[in-house]
C-alpha positions as CSV (number, residue, x, y, z in Angstrom):
1,M,0.0,0.1,0.1
2,P,1.5,3.4,-1.0
3,T,1.9,5.2,2.3
4,T,3.0,8.9,3.1
5,I,4.1,10.3,6.5
6,L,3.3,13.8,7.7
7,N,5.7,14.5,10.3
8,G,6.9,17.7,12.1
9,F,7.1,19.2,15.5
10,L,4.2,20.5,17.6
11,G,2.0,23.0,15.6
12,A,3.8,22.8,12.5
13,G,0.6,22.5,10.4
14,K,0.3,18.8,10.0
15,T,-3.6,18.6,10.5
16,T,-4.2,21.7,8.3
17,L,-2.1,19.8,5.5
18,M,-4.3,16.6,6.1
19,Q,-7.5,18.6,5.9
20,S,-6.4,20.0,2.7
21,L,-5.4,16.7,1.2
22,L,-8.7,14.9,2.4
23,A,-10.8,17.8,0.9
24,Q,-8.9,17.4,-2.5
25,A,-9.4,13.6,-2.4
26,R,-13.2,13.9,-2.1
27,A,-13.2,15.4,-5.6
28,A,-10.5,13.1,-7.1
29,Q,-11.5,10.1,-9.1
30,G,-10.4,6.6,-7.9
31,V,-8.6,7.9,-4.8
32,T,-9.7,6.5,-1.3
33,L,-7.4,7.8,1.3
34,G,-6.8,6.1,4.6
35,V,-6.0,8.1,7.6
36,I,-4.1,7.3,10.8
37,V,-3.7,10.4,13.3
38,N,-1.4,10.3,16.2
39,E,-1.6,12.9,18.9
40,M,0.4,13.4,22.0
41,S,-2.6,14.5,24.2
42,T,-5.3,12.1,25.4
43,L,-7.7,14.7,24.3
44,D,-7.5,13.8,20.5
45,I,-7.9,17.2,19.2
46,D,-6.8,16.6,15.7
47,G,-9.0,13.7,15.4
48,S,-12.0,15.7,16.3
49,V,-11.0,18.6,14.0
50,L,-11.0,16.3,11.1
51,D,-14.4,15.0,12.2
52,T,-15.9,18.3,12.8
53,T,-14.8,19.9,9.6
54,E,-16.4,16.9,7.9
55,V,-13.4,16.1,5.6
56,I,-13.6,12.4,7.2
57,S,-15.8,10.8,9.8
58,R,-14.1,9.4,12.9
59,H,-16.5,6.5,12.4
60,S,-15.1,5.7,8.9
61,P,-13.6,2.4,8.6
62,H,-10.7,4.2,6.8
63,F,-9.9,6.5,9.7
64,A,-8.0,5.6,13.0
65,S,-6.8,7.9,15.8
66,I,-4.1,7.0,18.4
67,P,-4.2,9.7,21.1
68,G,-2.0,9.9,24.2
69,G,1.6,9.4,23.2
70,S,3.9,8.9,20.2
71,I,3.4,6.0,17.7
72,S,7.4,5.5,17.7
73,S,7.3,4.6,21.2
74,R,7.1,1.1,22.6
75,D,3.6,1.3,23.5
76,G,2.7,3.3,20.3
77,L,4.0,1.0,17.7
78,P,1.6,-1.9,18.6
79,Q,-1.3,0.5,18.4
80,F,0.0,1.7,15.0
81,L,0.2,-1.8,13.6
82,D,-3.4,-2.4,14.8
83,A,-4.6,0.8,13.1
84,V,-3.0,-0.1,9.8
85,R,-4.9,-3.4,9.8
86,K,-8.1,-1.7,10.7
87,V,-7.8,1.1,8.0
88,L,-6.8,-1.4,5.2
89,A,-9.2,-4.1,6.2
90,D,-11.9,-3.7,3.5
91,G,-9.3,-3.4,0.6
92,Q,-10.8,0.1,-0.6
93,V,-8.0,2.3,0.4
94,T,-5.8,3.4,-2.5
95,H,-3.2,5.5,-0.3
96,L,-2.5,5.7,3.4
97,L,-1.5,8.9,5.2
98,I,-0.1,9.0,8.4
99,E,0.0,12.0,10.7
100,T,2.5,11.7,13.5
101,S,2.3,13.5,16.8
102,G,4.8,16.3,17.1
103,S,6.8,14.3,19.7
104,T,7.5,11.4,17.3
105,H,11.0,10.1,16.6
106,P,11.2,9.2,13.1
107,W,13.5,6.1,13.0
108,P,11.4,3.6,15.1
109,L,8.5,4.3,12.9
110,L,10.6,4.0,9.6
111,Q,11.9,0.8,11.0
112,A,8.3,-0.6,11.5
113,I,7.1,0.6,8.1
114,R,10.4,-1.0,6.2
115,D,9.5,-4.4,7.9
116,M,5.7,-4.4,7.1
117,Q,5.2,-6.1,3.8
118,T,1.8,-4.5,3.4
119,L,3.1,-1.1,3.3
120,Q,5.4,0.8,0.7
121,L,6.7,4.2,2.0
122,R,6.1,7.0,-0.6
123,G,7.4,10.1,1.0
124,F,8.3,11.3,4.5
125,L,7.2,14.9,4.6
126,S,8.5,17.0,7.4
127,L,6.8,20.2,8.3
128,V,8.9,23.0,9.7
129,D,7.3,25.9,11.2
130,T,9.0,29.0,9.8
131,V,7.7,31.4,12.5
132,V,9.1,29.1,15.2
133,L,12.5,28.5,13.6
134,A,12.9,32.2,13.1
135,Q,12.1,33.6,16.5
136,D,13.3,30.5,18.7
137,H,16.2,29.0,16.8
138,D,18.0,31.8,15.0
139,F,16.3,31.0,11.7
140,G,17.3,27.2,12.3
141,R,21.0,27.9,12.7
142,A,20.8,27.1,16.4
143,I,19.4,23.6,15.9
144,H,22.6,21.7,15.1
145,P,24.9,23.4,17.7
146,R,22.3,22.8,20.5
147,A,21.5,19.4,19.4
148,S,25.4,18.7,19.4
149,A,25.6,20.2,22.8
150,H,22.8,17.8,24.2
151,L,24.5,14.9,22.8
152,Q,27.9,15.9,24.3
153,A,26.1,16.2,27.7
154,G,24.7,12.6,27.3
155,R,21.1,13.8,26.6
156,R,18.8,14.4,23.7
157,G,16.5,17.5,23.9
158,V,13.8,19.2,21.6
159,E,16.6,20.4,19.2
160,N,17.7,16.8,18.7
161,L,14.0,15.8,17.8
162,L,13.6,18.8,15.5
163,A,17.0,17.8,13.6
164,E,15.9,14.2,13.3
165,Q,12.7,15.1,11.8
166,I,14.6,17.2,9.3
167,M,17.2,14.7,8.6
168,F,15.0,11.6,7.9
169,A,12.7,13.6,5.6
170,S,12.4,13.1,1.9
171,R,10.8,16.5,1.4
172,I,10.9,19.4,3.8
173,L,7.8,21.9,3.7
174,L,8.2,25.2,5.3
175,S,4.9,26.1,6.7
176,K,3.3,29.4,7.8
177,V,5.3,31.5,5.3
178,D,2.5,33.8,5.0
179,K,3.2,35.0,8.7
180,V,6.9,36.2,8.0
181,G,8.6,38.5,5.8
182,P,9.5,37.4,2.2
183,E,13.3,37.0,3.0
184,V,12.9,34.7,6.0
185,P,11.9,31.4,4.2
186,Q,15.1,31.6,2.2
187,H,17.2,32.2,5.5
188,V,15.4,29.3,7.1
189,A,15.9,27.0,4.1
190,Q,19.7,27.9,3.9
191,A,20.0,27.1,7.7
192,I,18.5,23.6,7.6
193,H,19.6,22.5,4.2
194,P,22.9,21.2,5.6
195,L,21.1,19.0,7.9
196,N,19.6,17.1,5.0
197,P,21.0,18.0,1.8
198,F,19.2,15.2,-0.1
199,A,15.7,16.6,0.5
200,D,14.1,19.4,-1.4
201,I,12.6,22.3,0.6
202,A,9.4,24.0,-0.5
203,A,7.4,26.8,1.2
204,M,3.7,26.2,1.9
205,Q,1.0,28.2,3.6
206,W,-2.5,26.9,4.8
207,G,-1.8,23.2,3.7
208,N,-1.8,24.2,0.0
209,L,0.0,21.1,-1.3
210,R,-1.6,19.4,-4.3
211,L,-2.7,15.9,-3.6
212,E,-1.3,14.7,-7.0
213,N,2.1,15.8,-5.9
214,V,1.8,13.6,-2.8
215,L,0.3,10.6,-4.5
216,S,3.2,10.6,-7.2
217,L,6.1,10.9,-4.7
218,P,8.9,8.2,-5.2
219,E,9.5,5.2,-3.0
220,Y,11.5,6.3,0.2
221,D,15.2,5.5,0.3
222,F,15.8,3.5,3.3
223,A,19.4,2.9,2.3
224,R,20.2,6.7,2.5
225,V,19.1,7.0,6.3
226,Q,20.3,3.6,7.4
227,T,23.8,4.8,8.7
228,L,21.8,7.8,10.6
229,G,19.7,5.2,12.1
230,D,22.3,2.9,13.1
231,E,24.3,5.8,14.7
232,L,21.1,6.8,16.7
233,T,20.8,3.2,17.8
234,Q,24.3,2.9,18.9
235,W,24.1,6.3,20.6
236,D,21.2,5.1,22.8
237,A,22.9,1.8,23.6
238,D,26.0,3.6,24.7
239,H,24.3,6.1,26.8
240,G,21.5,3.9,28.1
241,T,18.8,5.9,26.7
242,D,16.0,4.9,24.2
243,T,14.9,6.5,20.9
244,M,11.4,4.9,21.5
245,A,11.2,6.9,24.8
246,H,8.1,8.8,25.7
247,P,8.2,12.7,25.4
248,E,8.4,12.9,29.3
249,S,11.9,11.7,28.8
250,Y,13.0,15.1,27.4
251,K,10.8,17.1,29.6
252,I,7.9,17.8,27.2
253,G,4.5,17.3,29.3
254,S,0.8,18.0,28.4
255,R,-2.2,19.2,30.5
256,V,-5.9,19.0,29.4
257,L,-8.7,21.7,30.5
258,R,-12.3,20.5,30.2
259,D,-14.9,22.9,31.4
260,P,-18.6,23.8,29.9
261,R,-18.1,27.4,30.8
262,P,-16.8,30.1,28.3
263,F,-13.7,32.0,28.2
264,H,-14.1,35.7,29.3
265,P,-12.7,37.2,26.0
266,Q,-10.7,40.1,27.7
267,R,-9.0,37.7,30.3
268,L,-8.0,35.2,27.7
269,W,-6.6,38.0,25.6
270,D,-4.7,39.3,28.6
271,V,-3.4,35.7,29.6
272,Y,-2.2,35.1,26.1
273,N,-0.3,38.4,25.9
274,K,1.3,38.2,29.5
275,F,1.6,34.5,30.3
276,L,2.6,32.6,27.1
277,G,6.3,31.8,27.6
278,I,8.7,30.1,25.0
279,G,8.4,26.9,27.0
280,I,4.6,26.6,25.9
281,Y,5.3,24.8,22.6
282,R,1.6,24.0,21.7
283,S,-2.0,24.4,22.8
284,K,-5.0,23.4,20.8
285,G,-8.7,22.8,21.4
286,F,-12.3,23.8,21.2
287,F,-13.6,26.7,23.1
288,W,-16.3,29.4,23.1
289,L,-16.8,33.0,24.1
290,P,-19.9,34.6,25.6
291,S,-19.6,37.4,22.9
292,R,-19.6,34.6,20.0
293,D,-21.7,32.0,21.7
294,N,-22.9,30.4,18.4
295,L,-19.5,29.4,17.4
296,V,-17.3,26.4,17.8
297,L,-14.0,28.2,18.1
298,L,-10.6,26.3,17.7
299,W,-7.8,27.7,19.6
300,N,-4.6,27.1,17.8
301,Q,-1.4,28.2,19.4
302,T,2.2,27.5,18.4
303,G,5.2,29.2,20.0
304,G,4.4,32.9,20.3
305,S,1.3,33.0,17.8
306,V,-2.2,31.9,18.0
307,G,-4.9,31.5,15.5
308,L,-8.7,31.4,16.0
309,E,-10.6,29.4,13.4
310,I,-14.4,28.9,13.2
311,L,-15.0,25.1,12.9
312,N,-18.8,25.0,13.1
313,Y,-21.9,26.1,15.0
314,W,-22.8,24.7,18.3
315,K,-25.9,22.4,18.0
316,V,-27.8,24.3,20.7
317,S,-27.5,27.7,18.9
318,A,-28.1,26.1,15.5
319,L,-31.4,24.9,16.7
320,Q,-32.3,28.5,17.6
321,D,-31.2,30.0,14.3
322,E,-34.1,30.1,12.0
323,S,-31.9,31.3,9.2
324,L,-30.3,27.8,8.8
325,N,-33.9,26.4,7.6
326,L,-33.2,23.1,9.4
327,S,-35.8,20.4,8.5
328,E,-37.9,18.8,11.2
329,Q,-35.8,15.6,11.0
330,E,-32.6,17.6,11.4
331,K,-34.0,19.2,14.5
332,E,-35.1,16.0,15.9
333,V,-31.6,14.5,15.5
334,M,-29.9,17.5,17.3
335,Q,-32.4,17.5,20.0
336,A,-31.8,13.9,20.7
337,K,-27.8,14.5,20.7
338,L,-28.6,17.5,23.3
339,A,-30.8,15.5,25.6
340,Q,-28.0,14.9,28.0
341,A,-26.2,18.0,27.5
342,D,-25.7,20.7,30.2
343,P,-28.9,22.4,31.0
344,D,-27.1,25.8,30.8
345,F,-24.8,25.5,28.1
346,G,-26.1,22.6,25.8
347,D,-23.1,21.2,23.9
348,R,-20.9,24.3,24.1
349,R,-17.8,23.5,26.1
350,C,-14.1,24.2,26.3
351,Q,-11.6,21.4,25.9
352,L,-8.1,22.5,25.5
353,T,-4.8,20.5,25.6
354,V,-1.5,22.3,26.4
355,I,1.9,20.9,25.5
356,G,5.2,22.3,26.6
357,N,8.2,22.2,29.1
358,E,7.3,20.7,32.3
359,A,8.8,23.6,34.1
360,E,6.5,26.1,32.5
361,L,3.2,24.2,32.0
362,D,1.3,24.5,35.4
363,A,1.7,28.4,35.7
364,F,0.3,28.8,32.1
365,V,-2.7,26.3,32.6
366,D,-3.3,28.0,36.0
367,A,-3.6,31.4,34.3
368,L,-6.0,29.9,31.6
369,Q,-8.1,28.6,34.5
370,T,-8.7,32.2,35.5
371,C,-10.2,32.9,32.3
372,F,-13.3,30.9,32.7
373,C,-16.4,33.3,33.5
374,D,-17.6,33.1,37.0
375,D,-21.3,32.9,38.0
376,A,-22.0,36.5,37.7
377,E,-20.6,36.7,34.3
378,I,-22.5,33.7,33.3
379,A,-25.7,35.3,34.5
380,A,-24.7,38.5,32.6
381,W,-24.4,36.4,29.4
382,K,-27.6,34.8,30.0
383,A,-29.2,38.4,30.3
384,G,-27.7,39.4,27.0
385,E,-25.2,41.7,28.2
386,A,-22.2,42.7,26.1
387,F,-18.7,41.5,26.8
388,A,-15.4,43.3,26.0
389,D,-14.0,41.3,23.3
390,P,-10.3,42.4,21.8
391,W,-10.0,39.4,19.6
392,P,-10.1,40.0,15.6
393,Q,-13.5,40.3,14.4
394,T,-12.6,40.0,10.6
395,V,-13.2,36.6,9.2
396,T,-11.1,35.2,6.4
397,T,-12.6,32.2,4.5
398,L,-10.3,29.8,2.6
399,K,-11.4,27.8,-0.4
400,S,-9.7,24.7,-1.4
C-alpha cells in the first residue's frame, strides 16, 4: 500500500495539511485515502478537528486515531500496527496517510514500516514551522549546535527531535510562510539545508499542497538513512537511553482543560499576551466565548502566535437559528443529541490541550483557568449583556 508520513514538530501544520489533502481527495476520481492520526494528548483534538470539519468521519472504517503518546514509542508501535490493519481491512484504500504526533522520533516508525510487507513508504514529509524557527532557533541555525551540545552532555533535547525530523525527511515543507517577511523562508531553508542536503525544500501556507504531488512521490530511500539510524541506535545503547522513549524523557509534558463554561474574551486576551512563555510549545482545542456563543472556535497556538478558527456552529445555537432552515428531521436529530447536554450551556464546552516544557506548563494552565467566566458573568451572558472582546472580528474564508 502506498504510504506517506506527515511529520513535524508540535504545531507545524500537519493537521491543516491533512485537511487540505482529504478535501482534495473527495473530488478526485479513484482515490480513497486511509488516515491514521497520532496525537500526544489524550484529548485527541486533531481527530476531532478532522471529524468536525467533515473531511472524514471518525466513524469511517478508513480512519484511525491514536491519542495519548507517540506511535514511535514502545507502547505506540503496537497500536500503530493495529490501526494499519483496521484502516486497510476492507481493501478500498488506495493510499495511506499517517499524521504523527509532534513528539515522534522518525527512526523507530521508519523501521516498523520498512519491515511491514503490506506498506510501501512513498514520502516522509517533514513540516517545519517557519515562524518558530525564525523566532526561537535563529532561523534554524541554532538547531545543530544545540543538538550537538545535548549529545555531548549525554542527553537528547527538543533540538535533537527537530534535527531528526529534518534529517530523515524526503521532502521538507516550510509552513506558515505567510506570517513572516519574504526573505525569512530563504534564510530558514539555507540554515536547515546542511542537515539534509538530499531533501528538497518548499514553502507552504495553509496546507496548499497538491494531492497529486503527494500521491506521485517516489519510494522512500531507506538506504540513505540507514547509517544515521544505526548511529542513533548505537548512541542510545552507549548512553542507556531509548529513541522509543516517551516525550516525558525530554521534559515535554501535557495538560488538559475541560470545562463547559466560556472563556472571558478580555481575560483570555490578557493571559495570551502576558503568560505565554517560550516553553509553551503548543496548545489546541475547542472553546467558546460569551460574545460569540454560536460558534465552535478552535484555539490553535504554536510558540508565540495563536490563530482562531471557526469550525462549526454549536448544536444548541443552530436549533435557535431560523436562518439555517433546518428540517424537522434535522432538528429532531440535534435535539436527541442534546438530551444529555448541560442544561445551561447545551453542547458548548471548552476542551484544550497544552503541551510544553514541564517547568512552565502549570503556570500557564493556572492562568488559563482564571479565564473561565464566573457565576456573575454567566448570569450576565444569559441576560444578553455585552462583553469586551479584543479578539479580531474579521473573518477570512479559505477555499480549497
